[in-house]
N, CA, C and O atoms as CSV, one atom per row, in Angstrom:
chain,resi,resn,atom,element,x,y,z
A,1,MET,N,N,-44.308,4.850,20.606
A,1,MET,CA,C,-44.422,5.972,19.691
A,1,MET,C,C,-44.899,5.439,18.351
A,1,MET,O,O,-44.296,4.524,17.790
A,2,ALA,N,N,-45.951,5.995,17.853
A,2,ALA,CA,C,-46.542,5.540,16.597
A,2,ALA,C,C,-45.591,5.717,15.433
A,2,ALA,O,O,-44.898,6.730,15.340
A,3,ASP,N,N,-45.555,4.758,14.562
A,3,ASP,CA,C,-44.827,4.785,13.296
A,3,ASP,C,C,-43.307,4.723,13.415
A,3,ASP,O,O,-42.646,4.636,12.380
A,4,ALA,N,N,-42.723,4.763,14.576
A,4,ALA,CA,C,-41.270,4.709,14.660
A,4,ALA,C,C,-40.760,3.370,14.144
A,4,ALA,O,O,-39.669,3.296,13.578
A,5,HIS,N,N,-41.541,2.319,14.335
A,5,HIS,CA,C,-41.127,1.001,13.859
A,5,HIS,C,C,-41.229,0.904,12.341
A,5,HIS,O,O,-40.544,0.078,11.736
A,6,ASP,N,N,-42.044,1.704,11.727
A,6,ASP,CA,C,-42.268,1.638,10.283
A,6,ASP,C,C,-41.335,2.549,9.497
A,6,ASP,O,O,-41.340,2.513,8.266
A,7,TRP,N,N,-40.548,3.348,10.167
A,7,TRP,CA,C,-39.724,4.336,9.489
A,7,TRP,C,C,-38.311,4.314,10.060
A,7,TRP,O,O,-38.124,4.222,11.273
A,8,THR,N,N,-37.334,4.398,9.188
A,8,THR,CA,C,-35.949,4.567,9.620
A,8,THR,C,C,-35.303,5.606,8.722
A,8,THR,O,O,-35.668,5.727,7.553
A,9,PRO,N,N,-34.352,6.355,9.249
A,9,PRO,CA,C,-33.678,7.361,8.429
A,9,PRO,C,C,-32.859,6.700,7.320
A,9,PRO,O,O,-32.440,5.548,7.437
A,10,ASP,N,N,-32.645,7.444,6.263
A,10,ASP,CA,C,-31.866,6.974,5.119
A,10,ASP,C,C,-30.433,7.464,5.277
A,10,ASP,O,O,-30.170,8.650,5.082
A,11,PRO,N,N,-29.495,6.574,5.627
A,11,PRO,CA,C,-28.113,7.005,5.828
A,11,PRO,C,C,-27.444,7.477,4.543
A,11,PRO,O,O,-26.414,8.149,4.599
A,12,ALA,N,N,-28.004,7.139,3.394
A,12,ALA,CA,C,-27.429,7.566,2.112
A,12,ALA,C,C,-27.922,8.951,1.692
A,12,ALA,O,O,-27.433,9.521,0.716
A,13,SER,N,N,-28.880,9.479,2.425
A,13,SER,CA,C,-29.443,10.788,2.098
A,13,SER,C,C,-28.414,11.891,2.331
A,13,SER,O,O,-27.500,11.741,3.141
A,14,HIS,N,N,-28.574,12.992,1.614
A,14,HIS,CA,C,-27.718,14.160,1.839
A,14,HIS,C,C,-28.135,14.923,3.097
A,14,HIS,O,O,-27.427,15.830,3.534
A,15,VAL,N,N,-29.279,14.560,3.680
A,15,VAL,CA,C,-29.780,15.196,4.908
A,15,VAL,C,C,-29.231,14.417,6.104
A,15,VAL,O,O,-29.323,13.190,6.150
A,16,TYR,N,N,-28.660,15.141,7.071
A,16,TYR,CA,C,-28.133,14.496,8.271
A,16,TYR,C,C,-29.197,13.597,8.895
A,16,TYR,O,O,-30.388,13.904,8.849
A,17,VAL,N,N,-28.755,12.486,9.476
A,17,VAL,CA,C,-29.675,11.525,10.076
A,17,VAL,C,C,-30.483,12.176,11.200
A,17,VAL,O,O,-31.691,11.957,11.294
A,18,TYR,N,N,-29.833,12.973,12.051
A,18,TYR,CA,C,-30.579,13.585,13.153
A,18,TYR,C,C,-31.662,14.523,12.623
A,18,TYR,O,O,-32.722,14.643,13.236
A,19,VAL,N,N,-31.413,15.190,11.494
A,19,VAL,CA,C,-32.415,16.082,10.897
A,19,VAL,C,C,-33.586,15.255,10.366
A,19,VAL,O,O,-34.738,15.676,10.469
A,20,GLN,N,N,-33.304,14.096,9.807
A,20,GLN,CA,C,-34.378,13.216,9.348
A,20,GLN,C,C,-35.254,12.792,10.528
A,20,GLN,O,O,-36.478,12.744,10.411
A,21,VAL,N,N,-34.622,12.484,11.666
A,21,VAL,CA,C,-35.369,12.108,12.873
A,21,VAL,C,C,-36.197,13.292,13.359
A,21,VAL,O,O,-37.356,13.123,13.739
A,22,VAL,N,N,-35.610,14.494,13.350
A,22,VAL,CA,C,-36.346,15.707,13.734
A,22,VAL,C,C,-37.591,15.857,12.862
A,22,VAL,O,O,-38.687,16.086,13.374
A,23,HIS,N,N,-37.424,15.728,11.558
A,23,HIS,CA,C,-38.552,15.893,10.634
A,23,HIS,C,C,-39.619,14.833,10.888
A,23,HIS,O,O,-40.812,15.133,10.835
A,24,HIS,N,N,-39.206,13.606,11.160
A,24,HIS,CA,C,-40.174,12.534,11.394
A,24,HIS,C,C,-40.989,12.789,12.658
A,24,HIS,O,O,-42.215,12.678,12.638
A,25,ILE,N,N,-40.321,13.127,13.747
A,25,ILE,CA,C,-41.033,13.381,14.999
A,25,ILE,C,C,-41.910,14.626,14.866
A,25,ILE,O,O,-43.052,14.627,15.326
A,26,ALA,N,N,-41.393,15.678,14.247
A,26,ALA,CA,C,-42.189,16.903,14.061
A,26,ALA,C,C,-43.440,16.617,13.241
A,26,ALA,O,O,-44.507,17.154,13.537
A,27,GLU,N,N,-43.326,15.783,12.219
A,27,GLU,CA,C,-44.487,15.427,11.402
A,27,GLU,C,C,-45.500,14.640,12.224
A,27,GLU,O,O,-46.706,14.825,12.062
A,28,GLN,N,N,-45.029,13.774,13.096
A,28,GLN,CA,C,-45.952,13.036,13.957
A,28,GLN,C,C,-46.691,13.979,14.902
A,28,GLN,O,O,-47.864,13.763,15.206
A,29,ILE,N,N,-46.015,15.009,15.359
A,29,ILE,CA,C,-46.663,15.994,16.229
A,29,ILE,C,C,-47.693,16.790,15.429
A,29,ILE,O,O,-48.831,16.958,15.869
A,30,ARG,N,N,-47.290,17.281,14.248
A,30,ARG,CA,C,-48.216,18.060,13.411
A,30,ARG,C,C,-49.456,17.265,13.025
A,30,ARG,O,O,-50.558,17.811,12.972
A,31,SER,N,N,-49.277,15.974,12.757
A,31,SER,CA,C,-50.394,15.142,12.314
A,31,SER,C,C,-51.292,14.710,13.466
A,31,SER,O,O,-52.395,14.211,13.239
A,32,GLY,N,N,-50.834,14.895,14.691
A,32,GLY,CA,C,-51.634,14.487,15.839
A,32,GLY,C,C,-51.367,13.066,16.302
A,32,GLY,O,O,-51.950,12.619,17.290
A,33,ARG,N,N,-50.498,12.351,15.604
A,33,ARG,CA,C,-50.151,10.992,16.058
A,33,ARG,C,C,-49.395,11.041,17.377
A,33,ARG,O,O,-49.414,10.085,18.152
A,34,LEU,N,N,-48.729,12.168,17.625
A,34,LEU,CA,C,-48.118,12.441,18.928
A,34,LEU,C,C,-48.812,13.690,19.471
A,34,LEU,O,O,-48.398,14.807,19.160
A,35,PRO,N,N,-49.851,13.518,20.269
A,35,PRO,CA,C,-50.612,14.679,20.752
A,35,PRO,C,C,-49.886,15.424,21.871
A,35,PRO,O,O,-48.960,14.896,22.487
A,36,VAL,N,N,-50.314,16.638,22.119
A,36,VAL,CA,C,-49.771,17.441,23.217
A,36,VAL,C,C,-49.895,16.634,24.506
A,36,VAL,O,O,-50.949,16.076,24.810
A,37,GLY,N,N,-48.804,16.588,25.250
A,37,GLY,CA,C,-48.782,15.852,26.511
A,37,GLY,C,C,-48.269,14.427,26.381
A,37,GLY,O,O,-47.984,13.780,27.389
A,38,ALA,N,N,-48.146,13.925,25.151
A,38,ALA,CA,C,-47.651,12.558,24.959
A,38,ALA,C,C,-46.204,12.471,25.406
A,38,ALA,O,O,-45.409,13.378,25.163
A,39,ARG,N,N,-45.874,11.371,26.060
A,39,ARG,CA,C,-44.501,11.140,26.523
A,39,ARG,C,C,-43.769,10.336,25.459
A,39,ARG,O,O,-44.268,9.315,24.984
A,40,LEU,N,N,-42.587,10.803,25.092
A,40,LEU,CA,C,-41.757,10.064,24.150
A,40,LEU,C,C,-41.067,8.914,24.876
A,40,LEU,O,O,-40.816,8.997,26.078
A,41,PRO,N,N,-40.759,7.843,24.146
A,41,PRO,CA,C,-39.982,6.767,24.767
A,41,PRO,C,C,-38.604,7.300,25.192
A,41,PRO,O,O,-38.183,8.377,24.769
A,42,ALA,N,N,-37.926,6.534,26.023
A,42,ALA,CA,C,-36.577,6.888,26.461
A,42,ALA,C,C,-35.654,6.997,25.247
A,42,ALA,O,O,-35.887,6.358,24.221
A,43,GLU,N,N,-34.607,7.810,25.374
A,43,GLU,CA,C,-33.678,8.025,24.260
A,43,GLU,C,C,-33.116,6.711,23.727
A,43,GLU,O,O,-33.010,6.530,22.514
A,44,ARG,N,N,-32.761,5.807,24.607
A,44,ARG,CA,C,-32.211,4.514,24.165
A,44,ARG,C,C,-33.244,3.724,23.375
A,44,ARG,O,O,-32.913,3.083,22.378
A,45,ASP,N,N,-34.491,3.772,23.818
A,45,ASP,CA,C,-35.552,3.064,23.098
A,45,ASP,C,C,-35.786,3.682,21.724
A,45,ASP,O,O,-35.955,2.965,20.738
A,46,LEU,N,N,-35.797,5.012,21.659
A,46,LEU,CA,C,-35.952,5.682,20.360
A,46,LEU,C,C,-34.802,5.344,19.431
A,46,LEU,O,O,-35.006,5.092,18.244
A,47,ALA,N,N,-33.587,5.339,19.976
A,47,ALA,CA,C,-32.415,5.022,19.164
A,47,ALA,C,C,-32.540,3.610,18.587
A,47,ALA,O,O,-32.216,3.376,17.423
A,48,GLU,N,N,-33.004,2.692,19.395
A,48,GLU,CA,C,-33.186,1.318,18.933
A,48,GLU,C,C,-34.279,1.250,17.865
A,48,GLU,O,O,-34.111,0.581,16.845
A,49,GLN,N,N,-35.389,1.934,18.094
A,49,GLN,CA,C,-36.496,1.936,17.131
A,49,GLN,C,C,-36.070,2.523,15.787
A,49,GLN,O,O,-36.441,2.005,14.734
A,50,TYR,N,N,-35.293,3.603,15.825
A,50,TYR,CA,C,-34.870,4.264,14.595
A,50,TYR,C,C,-33.614,3.639,13.988
A,50,TYR,O,O,-33.269,3.926,12.842
A,51,GLY,N,N,-32.935,2.791,14.751
A,51,GLY,CA,C,-31.715,2.180,14.257
A,51,GLY,C,C,-30.565,3.164,14.165
A,51,GLY,O,O,-29.754,3.096,13.241
A,52,VAL,N,N,-30.494,4.087,15.129
A,52,VAL,CA,C,-29.458,5.119,15.140
A,52,VAL,C,C,-28.786,5.135,16.514
A,52,VAL,O,O,-29.232,4.461,17.443
A,53,ALA,N,N,-27.720,5.906,16.627
A,53,ALA,CA,C,-27.014,6.051,17.904
A,53,ALA,C,C,-27.825,6.916,18.867
A,53,ALA,O,O,-28.613,7.764,18.448
A,54,VAL,N,N,-27.618,6.686,20.154
A,54,VAL,CA,C,-28.308,7.474,21.185
A,54,VAL,C,C,-27.982,8.957,21.020
A,54,VAL,O,O,-28.861,9.800,21.199
A,55,ASN,N,N,-26.744,9.288,20.684
A,55,ASN,CA,C,-26.367,10.698,20.506
A,55,ASN,C,C,-27.144,11.346,19.353
A,55,ASN,O,O,-27.413,12.546,19.393
A,56,THR,N,N,-27.497,10.582,18.351
A,56,THR,CA,C,-28.297,11.100,17.241
A,56,THR,C,C,-29.693,11.483,17.738
A,56,THR,O,O,-30.215,12.544,17.398
A,57,VAL,N,N,-30.283,10.610,18.541
A,57,VAL,CA,C,-31.606,10.890,19.121
A,57,VAL,C,C,-31.519,12.087,20.059
A,57,VAL,O,O,-32.401,12.946,20.058
A,58,ARG,N,N,-30.452,12.146,20.862
A,58,ARG,CA,C,-30.273,13.276,21.781
A,58,ARG,C,C,-30.229,14.597,21.034
A,58,ARG,O,O,-30.840,15.582,21.449
A,59,ARG,N,N,-29.501,14.607,19.930
A,59,ARG,CA,C,-29.384,15.833,19.135
A,59,ARG,C,C,-30.738,16.214,18.526
A,59,ARG,O,O,-31.091,17.392,18.480
A,60,ALA,N,N,-31.486,15.222,18.062
A,60,ALA,CA,C,-32.807,15.480,17.486
A,60,ALA,C,C,-33.756,16.038,18.546
A,60,ALA,O,O,-34.491,16.991,18.284
A,61,ILE,N,N,-33.742,15.450,19.734
A,61,ILE,CA,C,-34.612,15.930,20.814
A,61,ILE,C,C,-34.223,17.344,21.218
A,61,ILE,O,O,-35.093,18.177,21.470
A,62,ARG,N,N,-32.932,17.622,21.282
A,62,ARG,CA,C,-32.483,18.984,21.614
A,62,ARG,C,C,-33.002,19.985,20.580
A,62,ARG,O,O,-33.468,21.067,20.938
A,63,GLU,N,N,-32.920,19.626,19.308
A,63,GLU,CA,C,-33.420,20.493,18.237
A,63,GLU,C,C,-34.929,20.719,18.381
A,63,GLU,O,O,-35.407,21.842,18.223
A,64,LEU,N,N,-35.668,19.665,18.678
A,64,LEU,CA,C,-37.125,19.788,18.838
A,64,LEU,C,C,-37.483,20.613,20.079
A,64,LEU,O,O,-38.481,21.334,20.076
A,65,ARG,N,N,-36.676,20.509,21.133
A,65,ARG,CA,C,-36.887,21.371,22.316
A,65,ARG,C,C,-36.627,22.821,21.947
A,65,ARG,O,O,-37.387,23.711,22.329
A,66,ASP,N,N,-35.544,23.060,21.199
A,66,ASP,CA,C,-35.215,24.426,20.783
A,66,ASP,C,C,-36.326,25.024,19.925
A,66,ASP,O,O,-36.551,26.234,19.956
A,67,ARG,N,N,-37.013,24.192,19.166
A,67,ARG,CA,C,-38.129,24.656,18.327
A,67,ARG,C,C,-39.420,24.821,19.120
A,67,ARG,O,O,-40.404,25.347,18.600
A,68,GLY,N,N,-39.425,24.378,20.374
A,68,GLY,CA,C,-40.614,24.519,21.204
A,68,GLY,C,C,-41.605,23.388,21.054
A,68,GLY,O,O,-42.728,23.495,21.547
A,69,LEU,N,N,-41.230,22.304,20.389
A,69,LEU,CA,C,-42.157,21.189,20.189
A,69,LEU,C,C,-42.131,20.180,21.327
A,69,LEU,O,O,-43.116,19.478,21.559
A,70,LEU,N,N,-41.012,20.103,22.035
A,70,LEU,CA,C,-40.868,19.153,23.138
A,70,LEU,C,C,-40.400,19.882,24.383
A,70,LEU,O,O,-39.808,20.959,24.317
A,71,ILE,N,N,-40.681,19.268,25.508
A,71,ILE,CA,C,-40.159,19.746,26.785
A,71,ILE,C,C,-39.669,18.526,27.558
A,71,ILE,O,O,-40.330,17.488,27.577
A,72,THR,N,N,-38.515,18.657,28.189
A,72,THR,CA,C,-37.978,17.572,28.998
A,72,THR,C,C,-38.102,17.946,30.457
A,72,THR,O,O,-37.644,19.007,30.882
A,73,VAL,N,N,-38.729,17.063,31.224
A,73,VAL,CA,C,-38.895,17.260,32.657
A,73,VAL,C,C,-37.963,16.271,33.343
A,73,VAL,O,O,-38.132,15.061,33.195
A,74,PRO,N,N,-36.976,16.772,34.096
A,74,PRO,CA,C,-36.040,15.862,34.747
A,74,PRO,C,C,-36.756,14.763,35.528
A,74,PRO,O,O,-37.731,15.021,36.233
A,75,VAL,N,N,-36.269,13.565,35.395
A,75,VAL,CA,C,-36.748,12.350,36.040
A,75,VAL,C,C,-38.066,11.832,35.440
A,75,VAL,O,O,-38.368,10.645,35.563
A,76,LYS,N,N,-38.839,12.691,34.804
A,76,LYS,CA,C,-40.143,12.272,34.273
A,76,LYS,C,C,-40.094,11.892,32.800
A,76,LYS,O,O,-40.762,10.942,32.393
A,77,GLY,N,N,-39.324,12.609,31.996
A,77,GLY,CA,C,-39.236,12.265,30.584
A,77,GLY,C,C,-39.396,13.465,29.673
A,77,GLY,O,O,-39.392,14.614,30.116
A,78,THR,N,N,-39.536,13.170,28.385
A,78,THR,CA,C,-39.696,14.198,27.361
A,78,THR,C,C,-41.103,14.108,26.811
A,78,THR,O,O,-41.584,13.026,26.474
A,79,PHE,N,N,-41.764,15.265,26.721
A,79,PHE,CA,C,-43.165,15.325,26.355
A,79,PHE,C,C,-43.398,16.305,25.212
A,79,PHE,O,O,-42.646,17.261,25.025
A,80,VAL,N,N,-44.465,16.042,24.450
A,80,VAL,CA,C,-44.903,16.983,23.420
A,80,VAL,C,C,-45.544,18.149,24.144
A,80,VAL,O,O,-46.368,17.964,25.040
A,81,ARG,N,N,-45.158,19.355,23.746
A,81,ARG,CA,C,-45.753,20.532,24.378
A,81,ARG,C,C,-46.545,21.330,23.363
A,81,ARG,O,O,-46.339,21.203,22.156
A,82,ALA,N,N,-47.443,22.144,23.858
A,82,ALA,CA,C,-48.233,23.009,22.987
A,82,ALA,C,C,-47.314,24.049,22.382
A,82,ALA,O,O,-46.476,24.629,23.073
A,83,GLU,N,N,-47.471,24.278,21.115
A,83,GLU,CA,C,-46.659,25.288,20.439
A,83,GLU,C,C,-47.558,26.462,20.079
A,83,GLU,O,O,-48.608,26.287,19.460
A,84,GLU,N,N,-47.141,27.645,20.469
A,84,GLU,CA,C,-47.895,28.835,20.105
A,84,GLU,C,C,-47.640,29.128,18.641
A,84,GLU,O,O,-46.494,29.270,18.215
A,85,SER,N,N,-48.693,29.217,17.890
A,85,SER,CA,C,-48.557,29.471,16.461
A,85,SER,C,C,-48.203,30.929,16.237
A,85,SER,O,O,-48.876,31.807,16.777
A,86,PRO,N,N,-47.153,31.221,15.446
A,86,PRO,CA,C,-46.796,32.613,15.195
A,86,PRO,C,C,-47.883,33.356,14.432
A,86,PRO,O,O,-47.889,34.587,14.417
A,87,ALA,N,N,-48.797,32.636,13.801
A,87,ALA,CA,C,-49.885,33.269,13.043
A,87,ALA,C,C,-50.998,33.758,13.967
A,87,ALA,O,O,-51.816,34.584,13.563
A,88,ASP,N,N,-51.036,33.254,15.207
A,88,ASP,CA,C,-52.085,33.657,16.137
A,88,ASP,C,C,-51.773,35.034,16.723
A,88,ASP,O,O,-50.699,35.227,17.292
A,89,PRO,N,N,-52.686,35.983,16.595
A,89,PRO,CA,C,-52.442,37.300,17.172
A,89,PRO,C,C,-52.514,37.239,18.690
A,89,PRO,O,O,-53.256,36.423,19.236
A,90,PRO,N,N,-51.756,38.087,19.381
A,90,PRO,CA,C,-51.850,38.114,20.843
A,90,PRO,C,C,-53.248,38.539,21.269
A,90,PRO,O,O,-53.901,39.328,20.588
A,91,GLN,N,N,-53.701,38.010,22.401
A,91,GLN,CA,C,-55.027,38.354,22.894
A,91,GLN,C,C,-54.909,39.112,24.202
A,91,GLN,O,O,-53.989,38.894,24.991
A,92,ASP,N,N,-55.880,40.024,24.415
A,92,ASP,CA,C,-55.883,40.756,25.668
A,92,ASP,C,C,-56.595,39.917,26.730
A,92,ASP,O,O,-57.002,38.789,26.453
A,93,ALA,N,N,-56.746,40.446,27.918
A,93,ALA,CA,C,-57.333,39.711,29.035
A,93,ALA,C,C,-58.756,39.258,28.756
A,93,ALA,O,O,-59.204,38.276,29.349
A,94,ASP,N,N,-59.491,39.943,27.867
A,94,ASP,CA,C,-60.856,39.566,27.547
A,94,ASP,C,C,-60.930,38.504,26.457
A,94,ASP,O,O,-62.016,38.044,26.102
A,95,GLY,N,N,-59.764,38.113,25.925
A,95,GLY,CA,C,-59.761,37.115,24.869
A,95,GLY,C,C,-59.904,37.712,23.479
A,95,GLY,O,O,-60.017,36.986,22.492
A,96,ASP,N,N,-59.899,39.060,23.403
A,96,ASP,CA,C,-60.009,39.719,22.107
A,96,ASP,C,C,-58.636,39.872,21.478
A,96,ASP,O,O,-57.654,40.155,22.164
A,97,ALA,N,N,-58.575,39.684,20.172
A,97,ALA,CA,C,-57.312,39.849,19.469
A,97,ALA,C,C,-56.916,41.316,19.459
A,97,ALA,O,O,-57.757,42.211,19.387
A,98,GLY,N,N,-55.569,41.539,19.537
A,98,GLY,CA,C,-54.992,42.864,19.392
A,98,GLY,C,C,-55.352,43.771,20.447
A,98,GLY,O,O,-54.928,44.926,20.441
């Protein structure tokens, strides 16, 4: 995972560590450093890279799944998924908006 080695959460921050991890991963997705379909490392590997507990990474991944940014496929792993932008109007069968 790009940049995980260069960044660690600030335990002295008023922001929970898992929220800092959520923000970091979400920013990597938004910036394209983690493209749609990219597989995240295993939770233990992420925890080691970030210098946090596995439960912290688990909570961050759960939050990112709840936001629609990640999907976990049993036995296969956790992947970046396409997020439907709320700004995009629904399209009909012909591809026309509204």
